[in-house]
C-alpha positions in Angstrom: -66.6 3.6 18.7 -63.1 3.2 17.2 -60.2 4.5 19.2 -59.1 8.1 18.6 -55.5 8.1 17.3 -52.9 10.2 19.0 -50.9 12.9 17.1 -47.6 11.2 16.3 -45.5 13.8 14.5 -42.2 12.5 15.8 -43.0 8.9 14.8 -44.0 10.1 11.4 -40.7 12.0 10.9 -38.8 8.9 11.9 -40.9 6.8 9.5 -40.5 9.1 6.5 -36.8 9.3 7.2 -36.4 5.6 7.2 -38.6 5.2 4.1 -36.4 7.7 2.2 -33.2 5.9 3.2 -34.7 2.6 2.1 -35.8 4.1 -1.2 -32.3 5.5 -1.8 -30.7 2.1 -0.9 -33.1 0.2 -3.2 -33.4 2.8 -5.9 -37.2 2.6 -5.5 -39.9 5.2 -5.5 -41.6 6.6 -2.4 -45.0 8.3 -2.2 -46.5 10.5 0.5 -50.1 11.6 0.9 -51.2 14.3 3.3 -55.0 14.1 4.0 -56.6 17.2 5.6 -60.2 17.2 7.0 -60.5 20.9 6.5 -64.0 21.5 8.0 -63.5 19.4 11.1 -63.4 22.5 13.3 -66.8 23.5 12.1 -68.1 20.0 12.6 -66.8 20.1 16.2 -68.6 23.4 16.7 -72.0 22.4 15.4 -72.1 18.6 16.1 -69.8 18.3 19.1 -66.3 16.9 19.7 -67.5 13.4 20.0 -68.7 13.5 16.4 -65.4 15.0 15.4 -63.4 12.4 17.3 -65.5 9.6 15.6 -64.6 11.1 12.2 -60.9 11.1 13.0 -61.0 7.6 14.3 -62.9 6.4 11.3 -60.4 8.1 8.9 -57.5 6.4 10.7 -59.1 3.0 10.5 -59.9 3.3 6.8 -56.4 4.5 5.9 -55.0 1.5 7.8 -57.3 -0.7 5.8 -55.9 0.7 2.6 -52.3 0.5 3.6 -52.2 -2.9 5.3 -48.5 -2.0 6.3 -47.4 -1.1 9.8 -45.9 2.3 10.4 -47.2 4.0 7.3 -50.3 5.9 8.6 -50.0 8.7 11.1 -52.2 11.4 12.5 -49.8 14.4 12.3 -52.1 17.3 13.2 -55.5 18.1 14.7 -57.2 17.3 11.5 -54.4 15.9 9.3 -53.1 12.5 8.4 -49.9 11.3 6.6 -49.8 8.2 4.5 -46.4 6.9 3.5 -46.4 4.7 0.3 -43.0 2.9 0.0 -41.9 0.8 -3.0 -43.9 2.4 -5.8 -43.0 0.4 -8.9 -44.4 3.2 -11.1 -44.4 6.7 -9.6 -47.7 7.4 -11.4 -49.4 4.9 -9.0 -49.5 7.7 -6.5 -52.5 9.0 -8.5 -54.2 5.6 -8.1 -53.5 5.6 -4.3 -54.8 9.1 -4.0 -58.0 8.3 -5.9 -58.6 5.2 -3.8 -58.1 7.1 -0.5 -60.3 10.0 -1.6 -63.1 7.7 -2.9 -63.1 5.6 0.3 -63.1 8.5 2.7 -65.5 10.6 0.8 -67.9 7.7 0.8 -67.7 7.0 4.5 -67.2 10.3 6.3 -70.7 11.7 6.9 -72.3 13.1 10.0 -75.8 14.0 11.0 -77.4 11.1 9.1 -75.5 12.0 5.9 -76.5 15.6 5.8 -73.0 17.0 6.5 -70.1 15.9 4.4 -66.5 16.1 5.6 -64.4 18.4 3.4 -61.4 16.4 2.3 -58.2 17.8 0.7 -55.3 15.6 -0.3 -51.7 16.7 -1.2 -49.0 14.4 -2.5 -45.3 14.0 -3.2 -43.3 11.5 -5.2 -39.6 10.9 -4.3 -38.0 9.0 -7.2 -35.2 6.8 -6.1 -35.0 8.5 -2.7 -33.2 11.5 -4.3 -34.8 14.0 -1.9 -34.4 14.0 1.8 -37.4 13.4 4.1 -38.0 17.1 4.8 -37.9 18.0 1.1 -40.4 15.2 0.5 -42.7 16.5 3.2 -42.4 20.1 1.9 -43.4 18.9 -1.6 -46.5 17.3 -0.1 -47.3 20.4 2.0 -47.0 22.6 -1.1 -49.3 20.3 -3.1 -51.9 20.4 -0.3 -51.7 24.1 0.0 -52.3 24.5 -3.7 -55.4 22.2 -3.5 -56.7 24.0 -0.4 -56.4 27.4 -2.3 -58.5 26.1 -5.1 -55.9 24.6 -7.4 -56.0 21.2 -9.0 -53.8 18.1 -8.6 -51.1 18.2 -11.2 -49.4 14.8 -11.3 -47.7 15.7 -14.6 -45.9 18.6 -12.9 -44.1 16.2 -10.6 -43.5 13.4 -13.1 -43.3 15.0 -16.5 -44.3 13.5 -19.8 -41.1 11.4 -19.9 -41.5 10.1 -16.3 -38.8 12.5 -15.0 -39.4 15.2 -12.5 -39.3 18.6 -14.3 -37.3 20.3 -11.5 -34.6 22.8 -12.1 -32.0 21.0 -10.1 -29.3 23.6 -10.9 -31.5 26.4 -9.5 -32.2 24.3 -6.5 -28.5 23.9 -5.9 -27.9 27.6 -6.4 -30.7 28.3 -3.9 -29.1 26.0 -1.3 -25.6 27.5 -1.8 -27.1 31.1 -1.7 -28.8 30.3 1.6 -25.5 28.9 3.1 -23.5 31.9 1.7 -26.0 34.6 2.7 -26.4 35.8 -0.9 -30.0 37.0 -0.4 -30.9 40.6 0.0 -33.6 42.4 1.9 -35.3 45.4 0.2 -37.5 47.8 2.1 -40.8 49.5 1.1 -42.3 52.2 3.4 -45.7 52.2 4.9 -46.8 55.9 4.9 -49.4 57.3 7.3 -52.0 58.8 5.0 -53.1 61.5 7.4 -49.7 62.8 8.5 -47.3 61.5 5.8 -45.0 60.1 8.5 -43.1 56.9 7.9 -42.8 54.8 11.0 -42.4 51.3 9.5 -41.6 49.4 6.3 -41.9 45.9 4.9 -38.8 43.8 4.4 -39.0 42.0 1.1 -36.6 39.2 0.0 -34.7 39.5 -3.2 -32.3 37.1 -5.0 -30.5 37.4 -8.3 -28.3 34.4 -9.0 -25.3 35.1 -11.3 -26.2 34.7 -14.9 -30.0 34.2 -14.3 -31.3 37.6 -13.3 -33.8 38.2 -10.4 -35.8 35.3 -9.2 -39.5 36.2 -8.4 -40.7 36.0 -4.8 -43.1 33.3 -5.8 -40.4 31.1 -7.2 -38.3 31.7 -4.1 -41.1 30.4 -1.9 -41.5 27.4 -4.1 -37.8 26.6 -4.0 -37.9 26.9 -0.2 -40.8 24.5 0.0 -39.4 22.0 -2.5 -36.0 21.8 -0.9 -37.4 21.7 2.6 -35.7 24.9 3.7 -38.7 27.2 4.3 -37.9 27.5 8.0 -34.2 28.1 7.4 -35.0 30.8 4.9 -37.5 32.4 7.3 -35.0 32.3 10.1 -32.4 34.2 7.9 -35.0 36.8 6.9 -36.2 37.4 10.5 -32.7 37.8 11.9 -31.5 40.1 9.2 -34.6 42.2 9.5 -34.4 42.5 13.2 -30.7 43.3 13.0 -31.7 46.1 10.5 -34.2 47.5 13.0 -31.4 47.6 15.5 -29.1 49.5 13.1 -31.9 52.0 12.6 -32.4 52.8 16.3 -32.7 55.4 17.4 -32.6 57.1 14.0 -34.5 56.8 11.7 -36.3 54.6 14.2 -38.3 52.7 11.6 -39.9 49.4 12.5 -40.1 46.5 10.1 -42.6 43.9 9.0 -41.5 40.4 7.9 -43.5 37.8 6.0 -43.9 34.3 7.4 -45.0 31.6 5.0 -48.4 30.1 5.6 -46.9 26.6 6.1 -44.9 27.8 9.1 -47.7 29.4 11.1 -48.2 26.3 13.1 -44.5 25.4 13.4 -43.8 25.1 17.1 -40.4 26.7 16.7 -41.8 30.0 15.3 -42.3 31.8 18.6 -38.8 30.9 19.8 -37.4 32.0 16.5 -38.8 35.5 17.0 -37.9 35.5 20.7 -34.3 34.6 20.0 -33.9 37.2 17.3 -35.3 40.0 19.5 -32.9 39.0 22.4 -29.8 38.6 20.2 -30.2 41.9 18.5 -31.7 43.8 21.5 -34.8 45.1 19.7 -38.1 46.0 21.2 -40.8 43.6 20.1 -43.1 46.4 19.3 -40.8 47.5 16.4 -41.4 44.1 14.6 -44.5 43.0 12.7 -45.1 39.5 11.4 -47.2 39.5 8.3 -49.2 36.3 7.7 -51.5 35.8 4.7 -55.3 35.6 5.3 -55.3 32.0 4.0 -52.8 30.9 6.7 -55.3 32.0 9.4 -58.1 30.0 7.7 -56.2 26.9 6.7 -54.8 25.9 10.1 -56.6 28.0 12.6 -56.7 25.4 15.4 -53.1 24.3 15.4 -51.6 27.8 14.6 -53.7 29.9 17.0 -51.5 29.1 20.0 -48.4 30.3 18.1 -50.1 33.6 17.2 -51.0 34.1 20.8 -47.4 33.4 21.8 -46.2 36.0 19.3 -48.6 38.5 20.7 -47.4 37.8 24.2 -43.9 38.5 23.1 -45.1 42.0 22.0 -44.7 41.3 18.3 -47.4 42.9 16.1 -49.4 40.6 13.8 -50.7 41.7 10.4 -53.2 39.9 8.1 -51.7 40.2 4.7 -53.4 40.1 1.3 -56.8 40.5 2.9 -59.8 39.9 0.7 -58.3 37.0 -1.2 -58.9 34.2 1.3 -62.7 34.2 1.6 -62.6 34.2 5.4 -65.6 34.3 7.7 -66.1 37.4 9.7 -66.1 35.3 12.8 -62.3 34.9 12.5 -62.0 38.6 13.5 -63.2 37.7 17.0 -60.2 35.4 17.6 -57.2 36.4 15.5 -54.8 38.4 17.7 -53.8 40.7 14.9 -53.2 44.5 15.1 -53.1 45.3 11.4 -55.0 44.3 8.2 -53.5 44.8 4.7 -56.0 45.2 1.9 -54.8 43.3 -1.1 -53.5 45.4 -4.0 -56.0 43.8 -6.4 -58.8 45.7 -4.8 -56.8 49.0 -4.4 -55.7 49.1 -8.0 -59.2 48.8 -9.4 -61.3 50.6 -6.8 -61.4 53.8 -8.9 -62.9 52.0 -11.9 -64.9 49.2 -10.3 -67.7 50.4 -7.9 -67.9 46.9 -6.4 -64.2 46.9 -5.5 -64.6 50.4 -4.0 -67.5 49.1 -1.8 -65.4 46.2 -0.8 -62.5 48.5 0.2 -64.9 50.6 2.2 -66.3 47.5 4.0 -62.9 46.2 4.8 -61.8 49.5 6.3 -65.0 49.7 8.3 -64.8 46.1 9.6 -61.1 46.4 10.5 -61.7 49.5 12.5 -64.6 48.0 14.3 -62.3 45.3 15.5 -59.6 47.7 16.4 -57.2 46.9 13.6 -55.1 49.4 11.7 -55.5 49.3 7.9 -52.8 49.3 5.3 -53.7 49.6 1.6 -51.2 47.8 -0.7 -50.5 48.7 -4.3 -51.0 52.4 -4.0 -49.9 53.7 -7.4 -51.2 57.3 -7.8 -52.3 60.4 -6.0 -55.9 59.8 -6.7 -55.7 56.5 -4.8 -54.0 58.3 -1.9 -56.7 60.9 -1.7 -59.6 58.4 -2.0 -58.1 56.0 0.6 -57.6 58.9 3.0 -61.2 60.0 2.6 -62.3 56.4 3.3 -60.3 56.5 6.6 -57.6 54.1 5.6 -54.6 54.5 8.0 -51.6 53.7 5.9 -50.6 53.2 2.2 -47.9 51.2 0.6 -46.9 51.1 -3.0 -45.0 52.6 -5.9 -46.6 56.1 -5.5 -44.4 56.4 -2.4 -41.5 54.2 -3.3 -40.6 50.9 -4.9 -38.8 48.4 -2.6 -35.2 49.6 -2.1 -31.9 48.3 -0.7 -31.1 49.5 2.8 -28.8 52.4 1.8 -31.2 53.7 -0.9 -34.1 53.3 1.6 -32.2 55.4 4.1 -31.6 58.1 1.4 -35.3 58.0 0.5 -36.2 58.6 4.1 -33.9 61.6 4.3 -35.5 63.1 1.2 -39.1 62.3 2.1 -40.9 65.5 3.0 -42.9 63.8 5.7 -46.3 65.1 4.4 -48.8 64.4 1.7 
């Protein structure tokens, strides 16, 4: 049996840093592949860890065979590998390398006499001339992998462009970096209303940015910018600290807790628990007033490596919420393990439940399942009184949406709270 490779994140970070520096010095192109064996956890469960270890060892050997260069292939996670491709004469060769790796691994990674196939997903990044730093390069590959794992397709042309140039808005990227340094982002707040009593005990903090001369940047573009520039953690740190500070300012009155969103790619980041811990200590806030919202897909994509982080957050006393539930196609078995206290039904189901009997049944099922596992339920996208009444009849705990309030700056949110009658 081939030898199981160790996880070498630190070695990989050093290698990608050196490769970027060399590409910048030589004005050459650098490629990066991230290879994720997404169903390895299930294979371990049904076929045993020895089989899973054999698959990992085989993957590593086959990647080494493709590379033939030392210090370019690394195991960087429980079921993830990184493959650094220096000196790409033509950036489009990343597609050839990706196809070769995919074809080789898909043809050789079978278990149980070929009856079970390993589910393989590959993300990529191209760094032309070493113009991006190592973390930005890695972030681009992570974003590519996340898109593929969520059902998207590889889009080489999106990175290279028809003329061989990256179609990136460098000016907006620079504005983003400057805004992060200068604290130009704002947090808006949208209340979560208890449907039985009408009380408001918490709200969601939502990031907003309007660069001069451009108008508001959508949250989706903000996330993409953070990933592309390798600043997702830095942005999250800013949001967490500002939100926790706001909670402090609202104690004891109006005493509203806050929920903050953590990007899926940061769920397994080993610094996430200390980030929350430090913010709570610095601002003197009780952990129970803070909720971390993580999308359902984040739980599914990296359950093994991110689970310890979630447990550490729960041990801190921070509440965990499953955001956008219903869009990630998760197995019910996850509910036995996820240390969450809250489930948020995605607005796509809430907005159509009055017209679509199937969506209505799904909302009923989600509420029932969540309550069976002891989770509080929040319905997103509540737009009208009829939805409020229906959700309350179904036993939903909280509602969030424009029927109550749009997201508001802190001062307007405080004014809204003063005027809110406290009943429905």
